[in-house]
VEXDO-421203 format. One line per 5 residues: number of its first residue (from 1); their letters; for each residue z, x, y of N, C-alpha, C. Coordinates in pm, 1 decimal. Example, Ala and Ser with C-alpha at 12.3 -4.5 7.8 and 13.67 -1.06 7.14 Angstrom:
1 = as = 780.0 1319.0 -569.0 780.0 1230.0 -450.0 780.0 1320.0 -330.0 ~ 708.0 1285.0 -225.0 714.0 1367.0 -106.0 787.0 1290.0 3.0
//
This chain:
1 = mslvv = 26946.4 20732.1 13062.3 26979.8 20788.9 12931.8 26989.1 20680.2 12826.2 ~ 27048.4 20566.8 12861.8 27056.1 20454.5 12768.1 26917.4 20405.7 12729.8 ~ 26827.5 20401.2 12828.7 26690.8 20358.4 12800.1 26619.6 20456.8 12708.6 ~ 26643.7 20585.1 12730.0 26581.8 20687.9 12645.5 26621.3 20667.8 12499.8 ~ 26750.5 20651.3 12475.4 26799.0 20634.3 12338.7 26749.7 20501.8 12279.8
6 = ftali = 26753.0 20396.7 12362.4 26712.2 20264.6 12313.9 26564.2 20261.6 12276.9 ~ 26478.4 20317.9 12361.6 26334.8 20315.2 12331.8 26302.2 20402.5 12210.6 ~ 26376.4 20511.4 12191.6 26358.0 20592.2 12070.8 26395.5 20511.7 11946.7 ~ 26504.6 20438.2 11956.4 26548.0 20353.5 11845.1 26443.0 20247.9 11812.9 ~ 26384.2 20187.4 11916.2 26282.1 20085.4 11894.6 26160.2 20145.9 11825.0
11 = glvia = 26118.6 20264.0 11869.2 26005.8 20330.3 11804.4 26031.0 20354.7 11657.1 ~ 26153.9 20387.3 11624.1 26190.4 20411.0 11484.5 26194.8 20281.3 11404.6 ~ 26250.8 20175.5 11464.9 26270.7 20048.4 11394.3 26138.3 19978.1 11364.4 ~ 26043.8 19984.0 11457.5 25919.2 19909.9 11438.6 25816.3 19986.8 11355.6 ~ 25848.6 20111.1 11319.8 25756.6 20189.1 11237.3 25734.1 20119.2 11103.0
16 = pvsmd = 25614.0 20131.0 11047.3 25579.1 20056.8 10925.2 25631.3 20121.0 10797.7 ~ 25744.8 20186.6 10804.9 25807.5 20245.5 10686.1 25956.1 20215.5 10691.2 ~ 26019.9 20221.0 10578.0 26164.1 20199.7 10570.9 26233.3 20335.1 10565.1 ~ 26315.5 20364.1 10666.1 26383.9 20492.7 10674.3 26528.2 20478.2 10629.1 ~ 26578.9 20578.7 10558.9 26718.3 20577.5 10517.5 26807.7 20558.7 10640.1
21 = pvmaf = 26902.7 20463.5 10637.5 26986.1 20434.5 10754.8 27062.1 20556.0 10807.6 ~ 27110.8 20640.7 10718.6 27184.2 20759.5 10762.1 27090.7 20854.4 10836.2 ~ 26971.3 20874.9 10780.9 26874.2 20962.4 10845.5 26825.7 20903.4 10978.2 ~ 26811.4 20771.5 10982.6 26770.5 20705.3 11106.5 26876.5 20723.9 11214.8 ~ 27003.3 20705.7 11176.6 27113.7 20724.5 11271.3 27117.1 20868.7 11320.5
26 = lavcl = 27098.8 20963.2 11228.9 27098.7 21104.7 11265.8 26984.2 21135.5 11361.6 ~ 26866.4 21080.1 11333.8 26750.3 21104.5 11419.1 26774.8 21055.7 11561.4 ~ 26828.3 20934.8 11575.1 26855.6 20879.3 11707.9 26961.1 20963.3 11780.2 ~ 27063.9 21007.0 11707.4 27167.5 21090.6 11767.7 27109.8 21223.2 11818.5 ~ 27022.3 21284.2 11739.3 26962.7 21411.8 11779.0 26869.1 21395.2 11898.2
31 = iaiga = 26797.0 21284.4 11903.2 26712.9 21256.6 12020.6 26800.8 21238.9 12144.4 ~ 26914.7 21170.2 12127.3 27008.1 21151.4 12238.6 27065.2 21284.6 12285.1 ~ 27097.6 21373.3 12191.1 27149.0 21505.1 12227.2 27043.1 21584.8 12303.1 ~ 26918.2 21575.4 12257.1 26809.7 21642.3 12328.5 26792.0 21589.0 12469.2 ~ 26803.6 21457.5 12484.7 26793.3 21397.1 12617.9 26908.7 21443.3 12705.7
36 = gasga = 27029.9 21450.5 12647.5 27144.8 21499.3 12722.9 27127.3 21644.6 12763.2 ~ 27068.2 21723.0 12675.0 27043.7 21863.5 12706.0 26948.6 21877.8 12824.7 ~ 26841.7 21799.4 12825.6 26747.1 21807.1 12937.4 26812.7 21761.2 13067.1 ~ 26903.4 21662.0 13057.1 26978.1 21619.0 13175.1 27068.6 21728.9 13228.8 ~ 27132.5 21803.1 13138.0 27217.8 21913.6 13178.9 27136.2 22022.4 13249.3
41 = lnmwy = 27019.0 22053.9 13193.7 26932.8 22155.4 13255.3 26883.9 22109.8 13392.4 ~ 26854.7 21979.9 13403.5 26815.4 21923.8 13532.8 26927.0 21941.0 13635.1 ~ 27051.5 21911.0 13594.8 27164.7 21922.6 13687.6 27195.9 22068.2 13720.8 ~ 27171.3 22157.5 13626.5 27188.9 22301.1 13654.6 27093.3 22345.4 13765.4 ~ 26965.7 22309.0 13752.8 26867.1 22356.5 13849.5 26880.1 22285.7 13983.9
46 = eadid = 26918.6 22158.4 13982.6 26920.2 22079.5 14105.8 27058.9 22068.4 14168.8 ~ 27149.1 22157.4 14133.9 27285.5 22149.5 14187.0 27287.1 22155.0 14339.7 ~ 27192.9 22229.6 14398.3 27190.2 22242.3 14544.6 27153.9 22109.9 14611.6 ~ 27052.8 22040.0 14559.6 27014.9 21913.6 14622.4 27106.3 21799.3 14578.8 ~ 27166.0 21810.5 14459.4 27262.4 21708.8 14417.1 27379.5 21701.8 14515.0
51 = almtr = 27417.6 21814.9 14569.9 27530.8 21819.5 14662.8 27500.6 21749.9 14794.7 ~ 27371.5 21727.1 14823.1 27331.8 21667.6 14950.4 27315.4 21516.3 14943.8 ~ 27318.9 21458.1 14824.4 27291.1 21316.2 14809.1 27413.6 21242.4 14756.5 ~ 27442.9 21128.2 14817.5 27561.6 21052.1 14777.1 27552.0 21004.9 14632.8 ~ 27430.2 20979.5 14585.4 27409.9 20931.9 14448.8 27444.5 21038.3 14344.7
56 = tktrp = 27437.6 21166.3 14383.4 27452.2 21274.1 14285.1 27562.8 21374.3 14318.2 ~ 27626.2 21362.2 14433.6 27721.9 21466.3 14474.4 27849.4 21469.5 14389.9 ~ 27874.5 21363.9 14310.9 27992.1 21365.2 14224.1 27961.1 21418.2 14084.2 ~ 27839.1 21465.3 14061.2 27806.2 21526.6 13933.5 27890.2 21653.7 13914.8 ~ 27907.6 21700.5 13791.0 28003.7 21808.1 13762.8 27987.8 21936.2 13844.2
61 = ipagr = 27864.9 21982.8 13866.7 27848.2 22109.6 13938.6 27879.1 22094.8 14087.6 ~ 27813.2 22001.6 14160.8 27846.5 21990.4 14303.8 27990.6 21948.0 14330.1 ~ 28050.7 21877.6 14235.1 28190.4 21837.0 14252.4 28288.0 21949.2 14217.4 ~ 28235.6 22061.1 14164.7 28320.4 22176.1 14135.6 28394.4 22170.1 14003.7 ~ 28356.2 22078.7 13915.4 28427.0 22066.3 13787.8 28373.1 22162.6 13681.8
66 = lprah = 28249.1 22209.9 13700.0 28189.0 22302.7 13604.0 28112.7 22412.4 13677.7 ~ 28121.3 22536.8 13630.5 28038.5 22643.6 13686.8 27892.5 22622.8 13648.0 ~ 27804.5 22661.5 13736.0 27661.6 22639.9 13712.8 27612.0 22713.0 13587.9 ~ 27659.2 22834.9 13566.7 27614.7 22913.0 13451.1 27655.6 22846.6 13320.1 ~ 27774.0 22785.0 13317.8 27819.0 22718.0 13195.9 27727.1 22601.2 13160.8
71 = vlvfg = 27681.2 22529.8 13262.5 27593.2 22415.1 13238.4 27458.9 22461.6 13182.8 ~ 27408.5 22573.4 13232.6 27282.7 22627.7 13180.7 27296.2 22662.2 13032.6 ~ 27402.4 22732.8 12996.8 27423.8 22770.0 12856.4 27441.3 22645.1 12770.2 ~ 27518.9 22549.9 12820.7 27542.3 22424.7 12748.5 27410.2 22352.7 12721.2 ~ 27326.2 22341.3 12824.2 27197.8 22273.5 12809.3 27105.8 22343.3 12711.3
76 = lvlsf = 27101.2 22477.2 12716.5 27014.4 22552.7 12625.7 27062.8 22542.6 12481.5 ~ 27193.6 22554.7 12460.1 27248.4 22546.3 12324.5 27223.5 22407.8 12265.5 ~ 27247.6 22302.7 12346.4 27221.8 22166.7 12298.1 27074.8 22146.8 12264.2 ~ 26987.0 22199.9 12347.7 26842.9 22185.8 12324.7 26803.1 22246.3 12190.6 ~ 26839.9 22373.2 12168.4 26802.0 22440.4 12044.5 26866.2 22373.4 11923.9
81 = aails = 26991.8 22329.7 11937.4 27060.3 22264.6 11825.3 26992.2 22133.2 11787.9 ~ 26956.1 22053.7 11888.7 26891.7 21924.7 11862.9 26754.4 21943.6 11800.2 ~ 26675.3 22036.0 11854.3 26539.3 22059.8 11803.2 26543.9 22112.8 11660.4 ~ 26627.7 22214.2 11636.9 26637.3 22273.9 11504.0 26686.9 22172.5 11401.0 ~ 26788.0 22095.2 11436.6 26843.6 21996.5 11343.7 26743.8 21886.0 11313.0
86 = lglfi = 26669.4 21841.4 11416.9 26569.8 21736.8 11393.8 26460.4 21787.1 11300.4 ~ 26422.5 21913.6 11315.6 26321.8 21970.3 11226.8 26370.0 21984.7 11084.2 ~ 26493.1 22032.8 11066.5 26547.0 22058.1 10932.9 26578.4 21929.4 10857.7 ~ 26633.9 21831.0 10928.5 26680.4 21710.2 10860.9 26579.3 21595.1 10861.4 ~ 26490.0 21592.5 10960.0 26395.2 21479.9 10971.8 26253.3 21530.6 10944.7
91 = nwlaa = 26185.2 21580.8 11046.0 26055.7 21646.3 11024.3 26021.2 21730.4 11147.1 ~ 25933.6 21827.1 11127.3 25907.0 21924.4 11233.4 25814.1 21870.5 11342.0 ~ 25735.8 21768.1 11311.7 25653.3 21708.8 11416.5 25741.9 21639.1 11519.5 ~ 25842.4 21564.8 11472.7 25937.3 21501.3 11564.9 26012.2 21607.0 11644.4 ~ 26050.8 21716.1 11579.6 26121.9 21824.2 11648.2 26032.7 21888.4 11754.6
96 = gllaf = 25904.9 21906.9 11722.2 25812.3 21964.7 11819.1 25794.3 21875.9 11941.4 ~ 25786.3 21745.1 11918.4 25774.2 21651.5 12029.8 25900.6 21651.6 12116.1 ~ 26016.8 21660.4 12051.2 26141.6 21667.1 12127.3 26146.0 21794.9 12210.3 ~ 26104.4 21906.5 12152.3 26101.6 22033.5 12225.4 26008.9 22024.2 12346.1 ~ 25891.0 21965.6 12325.6 25796.3 21950.6 12436.5 25852.8 21859.8 12545.0
101 = tiffy = 25921.7 21752.7 12505.2 25979.3 21659.4 12601.6 26085.6 21726.5 12686.9 ~ 26173.9 21803.2 12622.9 26278.0 21875.6 12697.8 26213.6 21974.6 12793.9 ~ 26113.8 22049.9 12745.9 26043.4 22146.2 12831.3 25975.8 22075.9 12947.9 ~ 25910.3 21964.8 12919.2 25837.0 21893.4 13023.4 25931.9 21843.0 13131.8 ~ 26047.4 21788.1 13090.4 26141.3 21734.3 13188.8 26211.5 21845.7 13266.0
106 = avvyt = 26259.7 21946.6 13193.7 26340.9 22050.5 13257.4 26257.8 22149.9 13337.7 ~ 26137.2 22180.6 13289.9 26056.1 22283.3 13355.6 25943.2 22222.3 13439.3 ~ 25855.9 22143.0 13374.1 25739.4 22090.0 13445.6 25782.1 21995.0 13557.3 ~ 25872.6 21899.5 13525.3 25914.4 21802.8 13626.8 26019.6 21860.4 13721.2 ~ 26132.2 21906.8 13665.8 26245.3 21947.8 13749.2 26215.3 22071.3 13831.7
111 = iwlkr = 26165.5 22175.6 13767.8 26147.0 22303.2 13837.3 26016.8 22307.2 13916.6 ~ 25910.5 22249.9 13861.6 25779.5 22264.2 13925.5 25741.8 22145.6 14013.6 ~ 25736.0 22025.7 13955.4 25676.5 21912.3 14025.2 25766.0 21849.6 14132.2 ~ 25895.0 21836.8 14105.2 25980.1 21753.0 14189.0 25982.7 21798.4 14334.7 ~ 25981.5 21927.7 14358.6 25987.4 21979.4 14495.8 25849.5 22014.7 14550.0
116 = ltpqn = 25745.3 21980.0 14472.1 25610.1 22020.7 14509.9 25522.6 21906.7 14558.6 ~ 25529.5 21790.7 14493.4 25432.7 21684.1 14520.4 25497.4 21546.1 14518.0 ~ 25449.3 21453.4 14601.1 25499.9 21315.3 14596.4 25459.5 21241.0 14469.4 ~ 25369.2 21300.8 14391.7 25332.6 21243.5 14261.7 25422.9 21295.9 14149.8 ~ 25534.7 21356.0 14188.5 25626.3 21415.4 14090.4 25668.2 21314.9 13983.5
121 = ivigg = 25703.0 21195.0 14025.5 25757.6 21097.5 13931.8 25648.0 21036.7 13844.3 ~ 25523.8 21040.8 13891.8 25413.3 20988.0 13811.4 25385.5 21081.3 13694.1 ~ 25363.6 21208.6 13725.5 25335.2 21305.9 13619.2 25459.9 21329.7 13534.7 ~ 25572.8 21346.4 13602.1 25697.2 21372.7 13530.7 25744.1 21256.9 13446.3 ~ 25693.1 21136.4 13475.7 25731.7 21018.9 13398.7 25695.1 21028.0 13252.3
126 = aagaf = 25602.2 21118.7 13219.8 25563.9 21136.0 13079.3 25683.7 21177.6 12994.8 ~ 25776.4 21253.6 13052.6 25893.5 21298.4 12975.9 25975.5 21180.1 12927.2 ~ 25994.5 21080.6 13014.0 26071.7 20963.2 12974.9 25996.1 20867.8 12884.9 ~ 25864.5 20890.7 12870.7 25782.8 20801.0 12788.8 25771.1 20847.5 12644.0 ~ 25814.6 20969.5 12613.6 25801.0 21023.6 12478.8 25900.6 20970.2 12375.0
131 = ppvig = 26023.1 20927.1 12412.2 26121.4 20888.6 12309.8 26073.2 20788.4 12204.7 ~ 26002.7 20677.6 12239.6 25958.2 20588.8 12131.8 25859.1 20655.5 12037.4 ~ 25780.3 20749.3 12089.3 25687.4 20823.4 12004.1 25766.0 20913.3 11908.3 ~ 25871.1 20978.4 11960.2 25953.3 21064.5 11875.0 26022.4 20980.8 11767.9 ~ 26073.9 20862.9 11805.4 26136.7 20775.1 11708.0 26040.2 20734.0 11598.5
136 = wvaat = 25918.8 20697.7 11637.0 25814.9 20659.0 11539.8 25782.9 20775.1 11446.8 ~ 25764.0 20894.1 11504.3 25729.9 21011.9 11425.2 25844.5 21050.5 11332.1 ~ 25967.7 21031.3 11377.3 26083.2 21060.0 11291.2 26078.5 20974.5 11165.2 ~ 26030.9 20852.1 11178.3 26025.3 20760.2 11064.3 25901.4 20782.4 10977.7 ~ 25787.2 20811.0 11041.2 25660.1 20814.0 10968.1 25605.4 20953.6 10942.9
141 = gsigi = 25643.4 21050.1 11028.1 25587.9 21184.1 11015.5 25450.5 21198.9 11077.2 ~ 25402.8 21094.9 11147.3 25270.3 21099.8 11208.9 25270.0 21015.7 11337.3 ~ 25165.6 21034.3 11417.7 25149.8 20960.6 11542.9 25042.8 20854.2 11525.0 ~ 25069.0 20732.8 11575.5 24972.3 20624.5 11566.4 24941.1 20564.9 11703.1 ~ 24850.7 20467.6 11704.9 24813.0 20401.5 11830.3 24930.5 20323.0 11888.9
146 = yplil = 25004.9 20255.6 11804.1 25115.3 20170.0 11850.3 25217.0 20247.4 11934.2 ~ 25270.6 20361.3 11886.1 25366.1 20433.5 11970.3 25304.9 20487.6 12098.6 ~ 25174.2 20515.6 12096.3 25108.5 20562.0 12219.2 25100.1 20449.4 12322.8 ~ 25088.6 20325.9 12275.6 25094.2 20211.5 12367.2 25232.4 20202.4 12431.4 ~ 25335.6 20223.4 12350.6 25472.3 20221.9 12404.1 25490.6 20334.5 12506.0
151 = faiif = 25431.7 20449.5 12477.1 25432.4 20560.9 12572.5 25370.8 20517.5 12705.5 ~ 25254.7 20451.4 12698.5 25183.9 20409.1 12818.8 25264.4 20305.9 12897.9 ~ 25332.8 20216.6 12827.6 25414.7 20116.2 12895.9 25521.8 20183.7 12980.7 ~ 25594.3 20279.0 12921.6 25699.6 20348.0 12996.1 25639.4 20433.8 13107.6 ~ 25525.3 20496.3 13079.3 25460.8 20582.3 13179.2 25426.7 20503.9 13306.0
156 = fwtpp = 25369.7 20383.8 13289.9 25331.8 20305.0 13406.9 25448.4 20224.3 13463.6 ~ 25555.4 20208.9 13386.5 25677.6 20145.5 13436.2 25755.5 20238.6 13527.6 ~ 25747.0 20368.4 13502.0 25830.2 20466.5 13572.6 25809.3 20469.3 13723.9 ~ 25685.0 20472.5 13775.7 25669.3 20477.3 13921.6 25730.9 20358.1 13995.8 ~ 25706.1 20232.6 13955.4 25773.7 20122.6 14026.5 25925.5 20132.5 14018.1
161 = hfwal = 25976.3 20174.9 13903.7 26120.6 20186.5 13884.8 26180.6 20289.1 13981.7 ~ 26126.0 20411.3 13982.9 26185.3 20517.5 14063.3 26148.4 20508.3 14210.6 ~ 26028.7 20458.2 14242.0 25993.3 20444.6 14382.5 26074.3 20334.4 14450.3 ~ 26114.1 20232.0 14373.4 26204.2 20130.8 14431.1 26336.7 20195.9 14468.7 ~ 26387.4 20284.7 14382.1 26509.2 20358.8 14415.3 26484.9 20452.2 14533.1
166 = allkh = 26368.8 20517.3 14535.5 26337.3 20610.5 14644.1 26330.6 20539.2 14778.9 ~ 26285.0 20413.3 14779.6 26284.3 20336.6 14904.7 26426.4 20315.0 14956.3 ~ 26519.6 20296.5 14863.5 26659.3 20276.0 14902.7 26724.9 20406.0 14947.8 ~ 26679.6 20518.6 14893.4 26744.4 20647.9 14919.2 26652.4 20746.1 14992.4 ~ 26551.1 20695.2 15062.1 26451.4 20787.1 15117.6 26509.6 20883.2 15221.4
171 = keyaa = 26611.3 20840.3 15296.1 26673.0 20929.9 15394.8 26743.5 21046.6 15326.5 ~ 26806.2 21018.6 15212.7 26873.2 21125.4 15138.7 26772.7 21221.4 15077.7 ~ 26662.0 21167.6 15025.2 26557.7 21255.1 14972.2 26497.3 21341.4 15083.6 ~ 26480.6 21282.6 15200.7 26427.6 21359.2 15314.3 26523.8 21470.5 15354.1 ~ 26654.5 21438.6 15357.7 26754.5 21539.0 15393.1 26759.4 21652.3 15291.7
176 = anipm = 26732.0 21618.9 15164.6 26732.5 21719.5 15058.7 26597.0 21789.7 15045.5 ~ 26500.5 21751.3 15131.0 26366.1 21810.3 15131.0 26292.2 21789.2 14999.4 ~ 26309.5 21669.6 14941.6 26238.0 21631.9 14820.1 26121.8 21541.8 14860.0 ~ 25997.1 21577.9 14825.7 25880.2 21502.8 14872.8 25853.1 21376.0 14793.2 ~ 25951.8 21287.6 14786.5 25927.1 21158.8 14722.0 25826.2 21079.4 14804.9
181 = lpvia = 25756.0 20988.0 14741.6 25646.1 20916.9 14807.2 25687.2 20849.6 14938.0 ~ 25802.4 20779.7 14947.0 25838.9 20717.9 15075.5 25858.4 20819.5 15187.3 ~ 25900.6 20940.9 15152.3 25922.8 21045.6 15251.9 25790.1 21099.0 15304.0 ~ 25694.0 21117.9 15215.2 25566.0 21179.5 15252.2 25464.4 21077.6 15302.6 ~ 25449.0 20967.3 15229.7 25343.8 20870.4 15261.0 25393.6 20750.4 15340.7
186 = gerat = 25524.8 20729.7 15344.8 25578.7 20616.4 15418.4 25609.3 20496.7 15330.2 ~ 25683.8 20403.4 15386.1 25729.8 20287.8 15310.7 25616.0 20194.6 15271.2 ~ 25522.0 20169.4 15361.6 25412.5 20076.6 15333.2 25326.2 20125.8 15216.8 ~ 25291.2 20254.5 15218.9 25210.1 20310.6 15110.8 25285.1 20304.9 14978.1 ~ 25415.3 20326.3 14982.7 25495.7 20321.5 14860.5 25499.1 20180.6 14803.8
191 = rtqil = 25516.0 20081.6 14890.0 25515.7 19941.9 14843.8 25382.4 19906.4 14778.7 ~ 25273.8 19954.0 14837.5 25140.9 19927.4 14781.5 25125.7 19989.8 14644.1 ~ 25170.2 20114.6 14631.4 25160.3 20183.4 14503.2 25246.5 20114.8 14396.9 ~ 25363.7 20066.8 14435.9 25450.5 19995.3 14341.9 25380.0 19871.8 14288.0 ~ 25315.3 19796.4 14374.7 25244.0 19675.9 14332.6 25127.9 19710.8 14240.3
196 = iyali = 25054.1 19816.2 14272.0 24940.2 19857.1 14189.5 24987.6 19895.5 14048.7 ~ 25092.0 19975.5 14043.2 25143.1 20018.4 13912.1 25203.3 19901.4 13834.9 ~ 25262.9 19806.2 13905.5 25317.5 19687.7 13838.7 25206.0 19608.2 13771.6 ~ 25092.9 19595.6 13838.4 24979.4 19522.6 13781.5 24919.2 19597.7 13662.4 ~ 24912.4 19729.5 13671.6 24863.2 19808.9 13558.0 24958.6 19795.0 13440.0
201 = lvgfa = 25087.9 19797.2 13470.2 25189.6 19783.6 13366.1 25172.5 19654.6 13286.4 ~ 25139.8 19546.8 13355.7 25121.4 19417.7 13288.9 25015.5 19428.4 13179.2 ~ 24905.2 19493.8 13210.7 24797.9 19507.8 13112.7 24843.4 19581.2 12987.2 ~ 24915.9 19690.7 13005.4 24962.9 19767.6 12890.3 25073.0 19695.0 12815.2 ~ 25154.5 19615.8 12886.2 25262.3 19541.5 12820.9 25207.8 19437.2 12723.7
206 = flpca = 25087.4 19388.2 12747.9 25027.1 19288.3 12658.8 24945.6 19350.4 12544.7 ~ 24925.4 19482.7 12548.3 24843.2 19546.1 12445.1 24899.8 19530.4 12303.1 ~ 25031.8 19541.1 12281.2 25080.9 19520.8 12144.0 25039.2 19386.5 12086.2 ~ 25038.0 19284.2 12170.6 24998.1 19150.9 12126.8 24846.0 19143.8 12110.7 ~ 24773.5 19199.0 12207.5 24627.4 19190.9 12205.9 24567.2 19266.8 12088.1
211 = lgyag = 24630.5 19375.9 12045.8 24576.9 19457.8 11937.1 24636.3 19422.6 11801.4 ~ 24719.8 19318.7 11799.3 24770.6 19270.6 11671.7 24895.3 19338.7 11620.0 ~ 24956.6 19423.9 11700.6 25080.5 19489.5 11657.9 25201.2 19397.4 11674.6 ~ 25190.6 19301.0 11762.1 25297.3 19203.4 11785.6 25234.9 19064.9 11792.0 ~ 25320.1 18962.4 11780.2 25270.4 18826.1 11772.7 25302.1 18742.2 11894.0
216 = lfygl = 25298.7 18610.6 11873.9 25316.7 18515.2 11983.0 25455.1 18525.1 12045.7 ~ 25557.3 18551.5 11964.2 25693.6 18561.6 12015.2 25703.2 18670.2 12122.0 ~ 25647.6 18787.3 12090.8 25646.2 18895.9 12188.5 25559.0 18860.0 12308.0 ~ 25443.2 18800.4 12282.1 25350.2 18767.9 12390.4 25410.3 18673.7 12492.9 ~ 25480.6 18570.9 12446.9 25542.9 18476.5 12539.6 25655.7 18542.1 12618.1
221 = gagll = 25738.0 18619.8 12547.9 25847.5 18688.6 12615.8 25797.1 18789.3 12717.0 ~ 25695.4 18866.7 12677.8 25638.0 18965.3 12769.0 25575.3 18897.2 12890.4 ~ 25513.1 18781.4 12868.2 25452.9 18707.6 12979.5 25555.8 18669.5 13084.3 ~ 25669.0 18618.2 13039.5 25774.8 18579.4 13133.2 25830.4 18700.7 13206.5 ~ 25857.7 18808.8 13133.6 25911.8 18930.1 13194.6 25814.4 18988.6 13296.5
226 = niifv = 25684.2 18985.2 13264.6 25583.6 19040.3 13355.5 25567.2 18955.9 13481.1 ~ 25576.0 18824.5 13466.5 25566.9 18736.9 13584.1 25677.9 18770.5 13682.6 ~ 25799.0 18788.1 13632.8 25912.4 18821.4 13719.9 25891.7 18958.6 13783.2 ~ 25845.0 19055.7 13703.8 25825.4 19191.1 13755.5 25723.1 19192.5 13869.3 ~ 25608.2 19129.0 13846.4 25503.2 19127.0 13948.4 25548.2 19047.4 14070.2
231 = tlalw = 25622.0 18939.3 14048.9 25672.9 18860.4 14161.7 25764.7 18943.5 14249.8 ~ 25853.0 19022.3 14188.4 25942.5 19107.9 14266.1 25865.0 19218.5 14338.2 ~ 25763.6 19274.1 14270.9 25680.7 19376.5 14335.0 25602.9 19318.1 14452.8 ~ 25554.3 19194.8 14437.8 25482.4 19127.3 14545.9 25577.2 19094.1 14660.8 ~ 25699.2 19051.3 14628.3 25799.9 19025.3 14732.0 25828.4 19152.3 14812.2
236 = lfmad = 25843.2 19263.6 14741.9 25866.4 19391.1 14809.7 25747.4 19428.0 14897.7 ~ 25626.7 19405.1 14847.6 25505.7 19439.0 14922.2 25495.7 19359.1 15051.9 ~ 25537.6 19232.9 15048.9 25520.1 19143.5 15163.6 25643.2 19136.1 15254.6 ~ 25757.3 19188.7 15209.8 25882.1 19172.0 15284.7 25883.0 19253.9 15413.5 ~ 25959.0 19205.4 15512.2 25977.6 19282.0 15634.8 26073.1 19398.3 15605.4
241 = pikgk = 26087.5 19494.7 15698.8 26170.1 19613.1 15671.7 26313.5 19582.5 15630.3 ~ 26373.6 19478.7 15689.0 26513.1 19447.1 15656.3 26523.2 19389.0 15515.7 ~ 26441.3 19288.1 15487.5 26444.0 19226.0 15354.9 26383.9 19317.7 15249.2 ~ 26305.6 19417.0 15294.8 26245.1 19510.4 15200.6 26348.8 19589.4 15123.2 ~ 26459.9 19624.3 15187.4 26567.1 19696.4 15119.1 26625.1 19611.0 15006.6
246 = raagf = 26645.1 19485.2 15037.4 26698.5 19394.1 14936.1 26599.4 19377.4 14821.6 ~ 26471.6 19364.7 14855.3 26368.3 19348.7 14752.5 26360.0 19472.3 14663.8 ~ 26369.9 19591.1 14725.3 26366.1 19715.5 14647.8 26485.1 19723.7 14553.3 ~ 26601.3 19681.1 14600.1 26719.8 19681.4 14515.8 26705.7 19588.6 14396.9 ~ 26650.7 19470.1 14420.8 26628.9 19373.9 14312.6 26529.0 19429.0 14211.4
251 = lfays = 26419.4 19488.1 14261.7 26316.8 19540.5 14171.5 26371.3 19655.3 14087.4 ~ 26447.7 19744.6 14149.0 26504.2 19856.6 14075.1 26596.9 19807.5 13963.5 ~ 26685.4 19715.0 13997.1 26779.4 19662.9 13897.3 26705.2 19588.4 13786.2 ~ 26608.4 19506.4 13824.4 26535.6 19428.3 13724.0 26449.8 19517.8 13635.1 ~ 26396.9 19627.4 13691.3 26310.7 19714.0 13611.3 26384.7 19769.7 13489.8
256 = iiylf = 26513.8 19795.8 13504.7 26593.6 19844.7 13391.4 26608.1 19734.1 13287.1 ~ 26642.2 19614.8 13333.7 26655.7 19499.8 13242.8 26521.5 19471.3 13175.2 ~ 26414.2 19480.0 13252.1 26279.4 19452.4 13201.3 26246.1 19538.9 13080.7 ~ 26269.3 19670.2 13093.2 26230.7 19759.6 12984.6 26317.1 19737.5 12861.4 ~ 26446.7 19714.6 12880.6 26534.2 19682.9 12767.9 26484.4 19558.8 12693.7
261 = llfgl = 26455.4 19453.1 12769.0 26415.4 19327.0 12706.8 26276.7 19335.8 12645.0 ~ 26183.7 19400.4 12713.7 26046.7 19411.1 12661.6 26045.0 19485.3 12528.3 ~ 26113.7 19598.5 12523.0 26118.1 19674.3 12398.6 26202.2 19602.8 12293.1 ~ 26305.8 19530.4 12337.3 26386.9 19455.4 12243.8 26311.1 19342.7 12176.5 ~ 26206.4 19292.8 12243.3 26125.2 19185.2 12184.4 26045.8 19233.2 12063.2
266 = lpldk = 26014.9 19362.8 12057.9 25927.3 19414.3 11952.2 25989.6 19403.1 11813.4 ~ 26113.2 19451.4 11791.1 26170.7 19432.2 11657.7 26204.5 19286.1 11629.0 ~ 26237.2 19208.5 11732.6 26261.4 19065.6 11711.6 26134.2 18995.4 11667.7 ~ 26023.0 19032.6 11728.9 25893.3 18975.5 11689.8 25860.7 19010.9 11545.5 ~ 25890.3 19134.4 11507.8 25868.6 19177.2 11369.6 25957.2 19099.5 11273.7
271 = lvg = 26079.3 19069.4 11318.0 26175.3 18998.4 11234.0 26131.9 18853.9 11210.1 ~ 26083.1 18787.3 11317.3 26044.3 18646.2 11304.1 25901.9 18632.0 11248.1 ~ 25833.8 18743.8 11234.4 25700.5 18739.0 11172.8 25595.3 18683.3 11265.2
//
């Protein structure tokens, strides 16, 4: 959730227009509310499997703190409020993208894909990749190549990030009958896919610099971050089963830091010229 809000903020900040600070703050808040709404809808639908996993069993519904029906109403009300407010106060293109993102995460990913295919996180990753585009559109009222590059970065970052977690929790996913890649294809295939996506990610991470949207400051920082990311993915690929757990844990933790720092370099690069 923090990454969702942060990447939306970055998309707004790097846009080539100056947005009123109050309106910018409101836009980011409404995007955050929309993200929270989709999270609530996800927890409403997945309450049964959340109760089976140690990572999620303390969430409000499986822990008995909230009735399931209340969470559904809460999620729907937040969704409509965020979309309507973003349209009225900012612009309707940003509101439409937020509506599509909530629908994609809550319906396409949560209800349809997650229990259907081991590629759930690949296709569903598009939902988490939209926030910087929404932030950009909130500021400019239009979609450009630059925010689509940011979309692609998050899209290809998502599989290594979540599959590293899935390697750590594959027994719980199996018990919950969720077809995550380690459960269906095995650990070796998952490690291979993580490395492949990490290498693809590197290419997209350098596109802002290669296409002239960012400068040397971003390029050097991105280079260092990518070297560490690929090194950890390679370590995971080559590690034995025992050390593989440790490698997966390191990669998962670093992937969060990586995205924060990579996106944080963009406004800093703009600032230093």
